[in-house]
N, C-alpha and C positions, 0 to 999 in steps of 0.2 A: 504494500500500500504506500502510495506516495505521501511524502511529508508535506504539510502545509507550508506555503511560502507567503510572507507578507510583502505586498507591493504598495509603496506609498503612492497615493493618487492625489493628495492635496495635503497642505499642512494640517496635522491633527487627524487625518483620515487615512485609513488603510483598507485595502481589499485583500482578503485572504484567498489565495489560490492554491491549487494542488497541481503538481506536475508528475506525470502527464495528466491531461484532463481538459475539460471545457469549462471555462469560468463563465460567469454571467456576462462579462464583457465580450467574450467570444460569441456567446449566443446573441447578444444585441448586435454585434457586427454582422453575423449571418443574417439576421432579420433585416438589417440595413441593406445588405447586398440584394436580398429579395425585393425590397421596396424600390431600390434604385434600378434593379434589373427590369422590373415592370415599367418603371417610369419612362424608359426610352420609348416604349410603345405609346404610353399615355401622352407624352410630349409630342410625339409624331402625329397622333390623332388631333390633339389640341391645335397644333400649328397648321394643320390643313383646314381647320374650321375658322381660325382667327389669324390675324397678322401676328407673326412670331414675336414682334416687340410688344404688342398688346397682351398676348398670352403671358409672356415672360414677366411683364410689368405687373400684371394682376396677381400672379402667384407669389412674386416677391413681396408685394404689398401685404398680402395675407400673412406671410411669414414674419415680416417686419412688425406688424400689429401684434401678433401673438407673442413674439419674443419681447417686445416693448412692455406689454402688460405683465408678462412673467417676471421680467427684471424689476419692474416698479413695485410689484406686490411681494417680491421674495423677502421673507423676514431675515433679520440678522445680516444684512449686506455689509461686506467689508469695503472700505475705501480702496479705490484703484489708483495707482500712481499715474500722474498725468502723462509721463513718458510712455507708459504701457498703453494708455488709451490712444495716444497718437499713433503708436506703432501698430496697434490692432486695427485702427481705422485704415491705415495704409495697406495692411495685409488684406483687409476686407475688400478694398478696392480691386485687388488682384484676384482673390479667391471667390468673391461673390459678384463683383462688377464685371471684370473682363471675362472670367471663366463662364459665368452664367450667360453672358451675351454670346460667347463662342459656342457654348453648348446648345442653346436654343436655336440659334441660326444654323449651326451645323446639322442638328437632327432634322431641321426643316428642309435641308438640301441634300440629304443622303438617306440611306436605309437605316432604320432603327438598329438592326443587327450590326451593320457596319460601324455605326457610332460606338456601340458597346464594345466591339472588338478592338477598335483603335484605342479606346480608353483603357482596355485591359493591359496596355503597356505602362500604365501609371506606376506600378510598383518598380519597374525597371528605371523609369525616370527618377523616381524617388530615391532609389539606391545611388544613381549617378550624382544627383544633387547633394544627397547626404554625404557622399564621398568627397565631393568638391569642398563642402563646408566643414569637413572633418567629423561628421556625425556618424557616418557609416564606413565600413571597410569593404572593398570589393575584391574577392579572390578571383583566380583564373576562371573557375567555373562560372562565377557570377558575370564576368566580362563576356564569356561565350553566350550566356543567357541574354544579355543585353543586345548583343549582335543579332541573335535569333529573333528577339522581340522587334527590333528595327526592321528585320527582313519581313516579318509578318505584317507590319504596318505598311511596308512598301507594296506587298502583294495586294492588300485590300485597297490601297489608294490607286494602284495601277488598274485593278479590276473596276473600280469606280470610273476611272478615266475612259475605260473601254465601253461604258454604257452609251448607247446611241440615242436613247429616248428618255423623256422625263426630266427630272431636276438634275442640275450639274453636280453629280456625286463627287467628283474630284474636289470641287470647291468645298462641299460639305465635309468631306473627310479631312481636308487640311485644316478647316476650322476646329474640328474635334481634336485633331492632333495638337493644335496650339492650346486648346483648353486643357488637354492632359498635362502639358508642360506647366501651365499656370497652376493647376491644382497640386501638382507635385511640389513645386516651389513653396506654395502656400502651406501645405501639410508639414513640410520639414521646418520651415521658419516658425510655425505656430507652436511647435513642441514646447519650448521653454515657458510660454504663457499659460499652457494648460496646467502647469504645476503650481501656479500662484493666483490664477483667476478662475472663478467659478464657471462652470460650463454654460449656465444661463447668461451671465454677463459677457462671457467670451462670444457666445453666439449672437447676442444682441448688438454688441459693439462692432464685430466684424461684418455682420450683415448690414448694419447701418452704413459702414464705410463704403461698401460696394453697392448695396441695394438702393439706397436713396438716390445716388447719381444715375443708376440704371432706370429707376422708376421715372425720374425727371426726364431722362432721354426718351423714354417710351411714352410720355404723356401725349404727344400728338397722335400716335397710333391708338392709344387707349381712348382718347376723346372722340376719335373718328369711328370707333367701334360701336355697333348697336348691341349692347350687352343684353337687352331684354329679348333679343332674338337669337341669343347664343345657343339655347337648348340645354336641357338638363345634363346630357352626356358631356357637353363641353364644360359646363360649370363643375361637373364631377371631376373632370380631368384637371381643371385649375386647382380645385381644393386638394385633390390627391397630390399634385406636384408641390403645392404650397405647404400644406399641413404634414403630409406623410413624408415626402421626399426631403423637404428643407428643414422643417422643425424637428421631427423625430430623427430623421436621418443625420442631421448635423450634430444633434446632442449625442447620439450614440457614437458617431465617428470621432468626435472630439474626446469622448471618454476613452475610446480605443487608443488614440494618439497619446493620451496622458498615461494610460496603464501599460500598453504594450509597446509603444514607440511608433514612429511614423511608418517605417518599412514593414513591420509586422502587421500593422493595421492595413496598410495598402494592399497586402496580399489578399485580403478578403474581396477586393474588387475583381479577383479572378473568377468568382462565382457569377458575377453580373452578366458576362457575355452569354453563357448558357441559358440563363433565365431570360435575357433579352431576346435571344433568337427564338426560343420557344414561345414567349409571349407575343412577339410580332407575327409569328407564324399562325398562332391560334386566333389572335384577336383582330389582326388587320390583314391576314392572308399574305404576309410577306415571306414568300418561300426562300429559304437560305440558298445562296448561290455557291457554285464551285469555288470561286475566288474567296468567298467568306470562309468556306471550309478549310482551304489551304492556309489562309491567314490565321484562322482560329487555332489550328494545331500548332503553327509556328510560334505564335505569340505566347500561348499557354506553356509550351515547352520551354521557351526562353525565360518566362517569368519563374517557372519552377526551378530552372537552373540558377537563376539569380538569387532566389530565396534560399536554396540549399547551400 
């Protein structure tokens, strides 16, 4: 029987884990992978019914409101250093402003499954960035995995470029690739703050840093949208993406970064492509392509090498 291990997750708080085994944090990250995997199809559906900027602005506004209320009503709040607030706002601009824009626009211009597969390389990017910043070490096998992941992305992007009809998939895949890099940088740089700022405050401040500018940027599209004619399925997609994907997803993801570290948390994104492909196949009849199959095998093999 494995002995319990205490992992400090915040000043004065510890989570007791056993090795080997699945902790509550692992279970929450698996749930997050499920929610985010389905979210590709949800966003794809929503952005075909609404302008991508209007859809994205609405879901971010929902998340901003919920996090703002949670932060204001949370008892026993500790003061946060002004330098931390400024740094978190800047990180939020990258992780919530730039990333969310690239994500929504990218999914709108490519297949939901392809978007999930390109983002599956996030753990490899996280490892590279962590190594550059001195947070992670990359061994020879890890370097080989990174090369494989890059090859898998190239396969998917090339496959998108070969599409002769519909949306410009190459453009969408490249947007998603840029989003993956932004999210990796954001995850690595966020790690120190998760150890001294509560998850609710962390979520509220970072989302404000990126979400408020993005909502303001999306206002023209939002005001031009006839929300009363959006339909209940479209509103359901907006609520799912705002409440499920952003509020619950971010809280659980930040907990993983604090308890397990950025790279170990990022590995759970490997589950998302499988869920995304199945969900897009079942819900919107997006049949997986041969290029997606080759890319998926290559990316996942590369990520597993990187993590091992």
